C-alpha positions, 0 to 999 in steps of 0.5 A: 550913681543917679540913674536917669530914665525915660518919662515915656517908660513910667511903670503902670500899676494896678489899682488896689492895695499894695503889690506883693511883688509876686514874680510872674512870668513874662507874657509870650509875646514879650519872650518872643521879642528878638530885639531885647538885650536881656534874655528870659532868664536874665529878666527872671534874675532882675525881677528876683532882685527887684522883688526883695530889694523893693518890697511893698510897705504899708502904702507904697507898692512893691516891685516885681516884673513890670519894674524889671520891664520898665527897667530893661526898656530904659536901658536899651539904648545905653552903650553897649559897654553899660549893658555888659556891666549891667549884665555881669552884675546880674549874673554875680548876683545869681551866682553868688549863692551857688557856693552856700546854698547850692541853688542860684539867687533867683530859685531862693526863697524871699527870706534867703535872697533878702539875706543875699542882697544884705551881704552885697549891701553891708560888704566892706568891699567897694566893688562887691557893693558896687555890684548891687548899686548897678542893679538898684539904681535903674530899678529904683528909677523905674519904680518911683518915677510913677505918679501914684508914688508920689501921691502916696506921699502927698507931693507933686508929680509933674508941672503942667506945660507952659506956652513958649514965647516966639521972640524975634532973636529965635530967627537967628537959631538953626536946628542942625537936625533940620539940615539935610545938606552939607553947609559952609559958613563964614564968621569972625569967631566961632564958639563951640559950646553955650555953657557959662563960658561959651555963651558969656564969651559970644555975648561979649563979642557980639556986643562989640560987633563981631560976627560971632557963630555959636555951635551947640552939641545939645538942643535948645529947650525952652520953658515947655521942655521943662515939666519938673520931671527928673527923668526927662531932664536926665534924657534931655539935658544931661550928657549920657543921661547923667551916667558919667563916672570917675573911676578910681578908688571910689566911682564918683558920678560927675553931672554935666549938661548937654544942651544950650546953656550946658551945665548952667541949665541944670545946676542949682543957681548958686552964685559965688565969686572965687575966694581970695585964698584960691587966687593967691594959690594961682599967683603963687603956684602958676604964676598968674598975673594980678588980673586973676585976683578979687580986684582984677576980676572984679569988674568982670564979676560985677557985669556977670552979677548984673546979667544974672540978677544975683541976689540972696535967696528969698526967705519965702522959698528957702523951705523948712531945711534952711530953719532946721539948719539954722537951728543946729547951726546956731546951737553950735555956734556956726556961721550960716546964711542964705545963699546968693543965687541967679534967679531973682523971680524964684518962686521956689518950685524945687527942680532947679536942676531939672530946668527952671520951668519959669525961667526965673533961674538966669541960666545962659540959655535965658541970659547970655545966649539970647542977649548974644543973638539979639545982638547979631550972633547966630546959633546952630544946635545939634552941631557936634564939633569934630575938629578944630581946623588948624592951618599953618599953626593957627586955627581957622575954623571948625568942622562939625557934624549936624544931627548926629543922632540921625539914624538914616544916611550920612549926617551933613557936615558943616564947616565954619571958616573963622578968624578965631575959634573959642573952644568952650565944650566943658572940662570933660569934652574940650580936651578930647576935641583938642586932642582930636585936633592936634591942639594944646599937646605941647605941654602933655598936660591936656586932659590931666589935672582933673578936679571935681569938687566931690560932694556928699550928703547927710539925711535926717529924720524928724518928727515934724514934717520937712516936706522937702519938695517945698522950696529952693533945693539949694538956697542956704549954706554953713560957710563956717569952715570955708577956709578949710575947704569944707562948704555946706550947702542945702540939697533938698531933692525930689522924691524919686531922686531921693530914693536913688540917693539911699543906698539901702534895699529891702524893708528898712529902705522902704520904710524910710521912703514912706517917711519921706515928708519928714526927711531932711537932706543937706550936702557939702563939697570940699576943695579937692587936692586930689586930681584925675584925667580925662581920656578918650573912652569907647565910642568917643565918650570921655572916660574919667580917671580920679583917685581921691587922696588921704587928705580929701577922704579926712576932709570928707569924713569931717564934712560928714561928722559936722553934718551929723552934729548940726542935724543932732543939735536940730533935733533929728530923731535918726541921722543918716550919713550912709557911711559903711559901718555907720549907717545911723549916727543917732547919739553923741556916742555914735558920733564919737565912734564915727570920729574915732574911726578912720573911713576909706574913700569908698566908704562914703557916698560921693557925687560931683558937679564941678569938673575943672582944670583939664586945659588949665592957663598958666605962664609956663608952656611946659606945665600948662595948655594956655596962656593967661590970655586963654590962648593955646600955647602951640596954636594961634587964634585958639582960645579956651574959655570953660571950666577946663581952663581954670587951674585948680578947684575953687572951693566954691560953685564955679559958673561966675568964675568961668563967666568973668574969665570968659568976658576978660578973655573975649575982650582981649580977643576983640582987641587982637582981632583989630 
C-alpha cells in the first residue's frame, strides 16, 4: 500500500546531526488535546515503532515522537474504520511480545524491539506482515516527506508555483462549492464523470451541436496545483487519498483519480491500442461485432491519438533507467523500445502521476474537457451524482449533491433533466451509482467481472548513479512477452514514494534509502484472468474483493524472474525483488532458487492501476449490463462510457481504448437523439 499525506503536515526537524530517535514524552498541551483519536499510550507505542523501524543512518535523520505526531495528524481525517484498523495494528504489535518477553513492545530495549519488528516483517504469514505494513506506510510517508530528506540525497523537493491562464471556456465551469441553493438545469445529455470516457464522449457530442452538461465529483485543479509533491496530489487528486485496497488472498492497492480529468490526471501518460488477441477474445467470448477490432476501432484510435498528440517518448528525457533496461534486454535478446505517450512537449519533470506541472501531458483536463467547453458544453464540479433519475424505464436525468464536503448546513441539490444520461464515473464508482439508481440489475453482473491489471516491480542497486528522479517515470518498455500477458514498463519513483515501496524496516532499510541516487526500479503488469467485484462499502465507498488465481500468480512470479535476470545482465550490484523468502537475487544461483520455488500470491508486492469490467458490454442480456452500443439492457437512454464497460483486461494501459469506445458510443447516441 502507498500512504498518502498532507503536505501541510510535513515533519519539522532540528538542525544538526542525525537524530538518535530518542522517544521523548509528549508535551502536556498535546496530551490534553481531547480531539486526538490516539491516546497518549498509543502515541507512545507508535513512537516506539518509529524509532526502530526508521533509525538514523549515516546522514538521514531517525524517526521519533515528531514523526508519530505527524502520522497522527495525517490520519485524523480518514474513515473511522481505517482508524480502527490502525489502532488494532498498534495493539497487535504492543501485545505481541508479552508471551515471550513478559513486557509490552514499547517497554523493550531498542534491540528487542527491532527483533520483534523483524518477526513481523519476515513472517511467512501474510496477515502478520500486513499488521506491520499498516503502521509503517504512514510513518514512512510522514518521515520522508520533508525538504531536508530530499536535500540529503541531492534531489528536488517541490516545484515553484506557476501562474494559471484564464481562457474563455473557464466561464462555462461552475464550482459546486460556491452554490448555496438547490439548482435545476436542463440539457440534452448529462455526462457523469470527466475521465477518459466521459470527457471524450462529452467532446464528441458537443462538437456535433448537442447541449452537454458534465458533472464531476472532484475539483478542477489547474497547473498551479501541481507542485510535484506526491503528498499534495494524493490528497487532492486521488480517490480516498489513494487508500482503496482490493481485499482477498493478497491485498492490492488500486489507485484511481478523483478530479476533473479523472485517472488521466494521475496516470503516466502511456498510450497503447488494445492488442488484436484481446479483440478476438471479445468476439469469441462475448459475441461482440467487428466494430471491436483493430480495424473497427482504428479510426477512433486515430482521432484519440491526434487529440492527445501521441508519439514515442523523447530519448532526451528517458532517464538512465532506459539505458540500464536496454543494456540488460539487449544482452538477453529481448525486444525493447521507448513507450508511446500523450505528452508531446514533455520536459522530463518525472512527476506524471502527481499532476503534470507544464500541461505537456494531454490528460483530459487539458485536452477533451477544455475542447468540449470551447464547443458549448458546461461543467459543474464538486457535484456528486446520487441517482440516475429513471422514469418509465428511461433515464431522464441525474440528481446530485453540490459541495458534499461542506461541514455546515445541508448541501444543495442539483437536479438535471436530460434526454439521455452517460455514466462515466469509473470502474469502481459507476456500479455503485447504477445500483443506487436501480439500473443494470437484470443480469446480476453489475459490479462483478472486476479485472485490475496487477503490477509489481523489482529494484536494483548499481555502482554508477541512476538519479531516478530525472526523466520520464514510465518511458521505456520490454514487450517481448506481451503475447503471454506480461508487459514491462519503467517505473522510476520520487524519493518518498520509493521509501514506501521498500517493504523493509530498521538499519538495512535506511542504508538502502541513503543509496537512493544509485537505485533503479522497473515494473511490469500481467493481463489478469482473476476476477473480483465491487460492492458498496462503509460510508458508500467502494469495497473491492479480488482473489488472485494460480495462473496469474505464476505469471507474476515469471515477471519478477525476468526482471531479476535483466538487472543482473545490466550489471546490478544488488537485485531486490522483495519477494518473501527472496529479498535479494544477486547471483545466478539465487535466481535459480527463485525459479525453483513456488511463490504464493501474497509473497509478492502487488499494486494495480487499471480496474475494468464491472458494467461490461456484451450481446447477451443475461451475461452483460450493456449492449455493444453501450446502452443499458434494462434502461433506455442510459449509456456507460468508462473502464467499467470494457469486457476484460486489455493487457495494456487502457486510456486510449476507453476514449475510442466512448467516441463510438457518442456517435451512436447522437444519431439516436435525432
